[in-house]
C-alpha positions in Angstrom: 125.6 38.1 189.9 126.1 41.1 187.6 129.5 42.6 187.8 129.8 46.2 189.0 133.4 46.3 187.7 135.3 44.1 185.2 137.7 41.9 187.0 138.5 38.8 185.0 138.1 35.8 187.2 136.7 37.9 190.0 133.3 39.5 189.9 132.8 42.4 192.3 129.2 43.4 192.8 127.5 46.0 195.0 124.0 46.2 196.6 123.6 49.4 194.5 122.8 47.3 191.5 119.4 46.4 193.0 118.2 49.9 192.0 118.9 49.1 188.3 117.0 45.8 187.9 113.8 47.6 186.9 115.5 48.5 183.7 116.0 44.9 182.8 112.3 44.2 183.2 111.6 47.2 181.0 114.0 45.9 178.4 112.3 42.5 178.5 108.9 44.0 177.9 110.1 46.4 175.2 112.2 43.8 173.2 110.2 40.7 174.1 113.5 39.2 175.0 113.0 37.4 178.4 116.7 37.0 178.9 116.7 40.4 180.5 114.1 39.4 183.0 116.0 36.2 183.8 119.2 38.1 184.4 117.4 40.5 186.8 115.9 37.5 188.7 119.2 35.6 188.9 121.0 38.7 190.1 118.4 39.5 192.8 118.4 35.9 194.0 122.2 36.0 194.3 122.0 39.2 196.2 119.3 37.8 198.5 121.5 34.7 199.1 124.7 36.6 199.8 124.4 40.3 200.5 121.3 40.2 202.8 122.0 39.0 206.3 119.5 37.1 208.4 118.7 40.2 210.5 117.8 42.2 207.4 121.0 44.2 207.1 122.8 44.4 203.8 126.5 44.0 203.0 127.6 46.6 200.5 130.2 44.9 198.3 131.4 41.4 197.7 133.6 39.4 195.3 132.5 36.2 193.5 134.5 33.7 191.5 133.4 34.6 187.9 133.5 31.0 186.8 131.8 29.2 189.7 129.7 32.0 191.2 131.2 31.1 194.6 131.4 33.9 197.2 135.1 34.8 197.8 134.7 37.6 200.4 132.8 40.7 201.6 134.7 44.0 201.2 134.4 47.4 202.7 133.1 50.0 200.3 131.2 53.1 201.1 130.3 51.9 204.6 132.4 52.0 207.7 133.7 48.4 207.2 132.9 45.2 205.4 130.8 44.0 208.3 129.0 47.3 209.0 125.6 48.6 207.8 125.9 51.4 205.3 122.5 53.2 205.4 122.5 54.0 201.7 123.1 50.4 200.8 120.3 49.4 203.1 118.0 51.9 201.3 118.9 50.4 197.9 118.1 47.0 199.2 114.6 48.1 200.4 113.9 49.9 197.1 115.3 47.2 194.9 113.6 44.2 196.5 110.3 46.1 196.5 110.6 46.7 192.8 111.6 43.0 192.3 108.3 42.1 194.0 106.4 44.4 191.8 107.9 42.9 188.7 107.6 39.3 189.7 105.0 38.9 192.4 107.4 36.6 194.2 106.9 37.1 197.9 110.5 36.3 198.8 111.4 39.8 197.5 108.6 41.5 199.5 109.8 39.6 202.6 113.4 40.7 202.0 112.3 44.3 201.5 110.3 44.2 204.7 113.2 42.7 206.7 115.5 45.4 205.4 112.9 48.1 206.0 112.2 46.9 209.5 115.9 47.1 210.3 116.2 50.5 208.8 113.2 51.8 210.7 114.6 50.4 214.0 118.0 52.0 213.4 116.6 55.4 212.4 113.9 55.8 215.1 112.1 58.3 212.9 115.1 60.5 212.3 117.6 61.0 209.4 119.8 58.0 209.2 123.5 58.0 210.0 125.7 57.3 207.0 126.5 54.0 208.6 124.5 52.5 211.4 127.7 50.8 212.8 130.1 53.7 212.7 131.6 54.4 216.1 129.9 57.2 218.1 133.3 58.9 218.6 133.3 59.6 214.9 130.3 61.9 215.4 126.9 61.7 213.7 127.1 62.1 209.9 123.6 62.2 208.4 122.8 60.7 205.0 119.7 62.4 203.6 120.1 60.5 200.4 119.7 57.2 202.3 116.8 58.6 204.2 114.9 59.7 201.1 115.6 56.6 199.0 114.6 54.3 201.9 111.4 56.3 202.5 110.5 56.0 198.8 111.1 52.2 198.9 109.2 51.9 202.2 106.2 53.9 201.0 106.0 51.8 197.8 106.5 48.6 199.8 103.8 49.5 202.3 100.9 49.2 199.8 101.7 45.4 199.6 101.7 44.8 203.3 99.2 44.5 206.2 101.2 47.1 208.1 100.7 49.9 205.5 100.1 52.7 208.1 103.1 51.8 210.3 105.5 51.8 207.3 104.1 55.0 205.8 104.3 56.8 209.1 107.9 55.6 209.7 108.9 56.8 206.2 107.1 60.2 206.8 108.9 60.7 210.1 112.3 60.3 208.3 111.3 62.7 205.5 110.0 65.3 208.0 113.2 65.1 210.0 115.3 65.6 206.8 113.1 68.5 205.7 113.2 70.2 209.1 116.9 69.7 209.8 118.8 69.4 206.5 117.1 71.8 203.9 
């Protein structure tokens, strides 16, 4: 996994990095150095293995042993807790795995993007997402328009590769309309 922060024997990485992997594919094409492509794939595979849960939700932050690559622990970050579902991290997973599919054609990335999108859509119900889908209701609703717009972008891009194009596009549009009407 690519480190988000330097840490010696500990590598901390965040789901946010999925947004940046396209740059490594670009670098590989521009320089004809395929190491960049291999780094992107290795990182995405590690994130798929560790940060994406079976239900399509995404952890935000984790620590690996820098020498062995072994997962040490999940940490809280921007989300409510280490075990919660931060909506912006979920959006970055949708977008990032969609772009991984575009750059590799490997369907495991499209499947991951769809699982994350399906969960996001189920949580939002056509509305602006909460900042964290697991935050207690007594904390009140805190919208995250950035998560909504990023997820919608990833979902619309992902939709063109699926059999459920209209369902995904309509779900993304509903979120965008809600953001526009309520959070201008």
